[in-house]
C-alpha positions in Angstrom: 61.8 3.3 149.4 63.5 0.4 151.1 65.7 1.2 154.1 69.5 0.7 154.0 70.6 -2.8 154.7 74.2 -2.3 155.7 76.1 -0.1 158.2 77.7 1.7 155.2 74.3 2.4 153.6 72.9 3.6 157.0 75.8 6.0 157.4 75.3 7.3 153.8 71.7 7.9 154.7 72.6 9.7 157.9 74.9 12.1 156.0 72.1 12.8 153.5 69.7 13.4 156.4 72.2 15.9 157.9 72.6 17.7 154.5 68.8 17.9 154.2 68.4 19.2 157.7 70.9 22.0 157.1 69.1 23.1 154.0 65.8 23.0 155.8 67.3 25.3 158.5 68.9 27.9 156.3 67.5 27.7 152.8 69.0 27.1 149.4 72.7 27.3 150.2 74.5 24.1 149.6 76.2 23.0 152.9 79.9 22.2 152.8 81.3 18.8 153.6 82.7 20.3 156.8 79.3 21.5 157.9 77.7 18.1 157.1 80.4 16.3 159.0 79.9 18.6 162.1 76.2 18.0 161.9 76.7 14.3 161.9 79.3 14.4 164.6 82.2 13.0 162.5 85.4 14.3 160.9 85.5 15.6 157.4 87.8 12.9 156.3 85.3 10.3 157.5 82.7 11.7 155.2 84.9 10.9 152.3 84.7 7.2 153.2 81.1 7.3 152.0 81.2 10.0 149.3 84.4 10.8 147.3 83.6 14.5 147.1 80.8 17.1 147.7 79.3 16.6 144.2 78.9 12.9 144.8 77.1 13.6 148.0 74.7 16.0 146.4 74.2 13.8 143.4 73.1 11.1 145.9 70.7 13.7 147.5 69.1 14.4 144.1 68.8 10.6 143.5 67.1 10.2 146.8 64.7 13.1 146.1 63.7 11.6 142.7 63.5 7.9 143.9 59.8 8.0 144.8 59.0 9.5 141.5 60.9 6.8 139.7 59.1 4.2 141.7 55.8 5.7 140.5 56.8 5.7 136.9 58.0 2.1 137.1 54.8 1.0 138.7 52.6 2.8 136.2 54.5 1.7 133.1 54.6 -2.0 134.3 50.9 -2.0 135.2 48.1 -3.6 133.2 46.2 -0.3 132.9 45.1 0.7 129.4 47.2 3.5 127.8 44.8 6.3 128.5 44.6 5.5 132.2 48.4 4.9 132.3 49.1 8.4 131.0 46.6 9.9 133.5 48.2 8.0 136.4 51.7 8.8 135.2 51.1 12.5 135.7 48.5 12.5 138.5 50.4 10.4 141.0 53.7 12.4 140.5 51.8 15.7 140.7 50.1 14.6 143.9 53.5 13.7 145.5 54.9 17.1 144.5 51.9 18.8 146.0 52.2 16.8 149.3 55.9 17.7 149.6 55.2 21.4 148.9 52.4 21.5 151.5 54.7 19.7 154.1 57.4 22.4 153.8 57.1 25.1 151.1 60.4 26.7 152.0 62.3 23.4 151.8 60.6 22.5 148.5 61.6 25.8 147.0 65.2 25.4 148.3 65.3 22.0 146.5 64.2 23.7 143.2 66.9 26.3 143.6 69.6 23.9 144.4 68.5 21.6 141.6 69.5 24.4 139.2 73.1 24.1 140.4 73.0 20.3 139.6 71.0 20.6 136.4 73.1 17.9 134.6 72.1 15.4 137.3 68.4 16.5 137.3 68.3 16.3 133.5 69.0 12.6 133.7 65.8 12.1 135.6 63.9 14.3 133.2 65.2 12.2 130.3 64.0 9.1 132.1 60.5 10.6 132.5 60.4 11.4 128.8 61.5 7.8 128.1 58.7 6.3 130.2 56.1 8.6 128.7 57.2 7.6 125.2 56.7 3.9 126.2 53.1 4.8 127.2 52.5 6.7 124.0 53.9 3.8 122.0 51.4 1.5 123.7 48.7 3.9 122.8 49.7 3.9 119.1 49.7 0.1 119.1 46.2 0.2 120.6 44.9 2.3 117.7 45.2 5.8 119.1 46.9 8.7 117.3 46.4 7.3 113.8 49.1 8.4 111.4 51.4 9.8 114.2 54.8 8.7 115.5 56.1 8.9 119.1 58.4 11.7 118.1 55.4 13.7 116.8 53.5 13.1 120.0 56.0 13.8 122.7 56.3 17.6 122.2 52.6 18.5 122.1 51.8 16.2 125.0 54.5 17.8 127.0 53.2 21.2 126.1 49.6 20.4 127.2 50.8 18.7 130.5 53.5 21.2 131.4 51.8 22.3 134.6 51.8 18.7 135.8 55.5 18.2 135.0 57.3 21.3 136.3 57.1 21.4 140.1 57.1 25.1 140.3 54.2 25.4 137.8 52.3 22.7 139.6 52.4 24.9 142.7 51.7 28.1 140.8 48.5 26.9 139.1 45.7 25.9 141.5 43.7 24.7 138.4 46.3 22.0 137.8 43.9 19.5 139.4 43.2 15.8 138.8 39.8 16.7 137.3 41.4 19.0 134.7 44.2 16.5 134.1 41.5 13.9 133.2 40.0 16.4 130.7 43.4 17.1 129.2 44.3 13.4 128.9 40.9 12.6 127.3 41.4 15.5 124.9 44.8 14.2 123.9 43.5 10.7 123.2 40.4 11.8 121.5 41.8 14.7 119.5 45.4 14.1 118.4 45.7 12.4 115.0 47.9 12.3 112.0 45.7 14.4 109.6 46.5 17.5 111.7 49.9 19.1 111.1 52.1 18.8 114.2 55.4 20.7 114.3 58.3 18.4 114.8 60.7 19.5 117.5 62.9 18.3 120.2 60.9 17.1 123.3 60.5 19.8 126.0 62.8 19.3 128.9 60.5 19.7 131.9 61.2 19.1 135.6 59.6 15.8 137.0 
């Protein structure tokens, strides 16, 4: 992710760094604006020059946490890979980043998951974006001749079901068998096995953490 280019952006990043440091030190308790200001060596009123309220600050924290995942999705969807490989990379690269973050600091990772529940509306926006990108890949696959007789709406739910351990960060950490080798098998099975002459229950897409 590109570094801030202005003093204003740099100070915003510093405040987000301070909020992250507090969470790393004491766990999944959202720090107050007063605590963040003290950590950064500034007044509380000065914090509000950069974030209008506490919710805006934590929404920016969520955005920063998800930014690398969004970059991965952008790169994969815009790539020239064929649809089968796109779907594999779409999940494999994000799962690898989650695993790396967990291994770096398991306690902080879990704190982020817990705090994310408090800001579920913000997190849901990124989950919806992931569903949108996956639908684009599945649409390309249909255009390439895969999943004969099926629509994107029919595909999204079963694909999410099969790939749930690679979507939900907590499940990714819980299942050691959620490996790239098994992901390849699952993706191949999806492409080789799903077709329109099999009855697929229509339902709303699963809302899975990305």
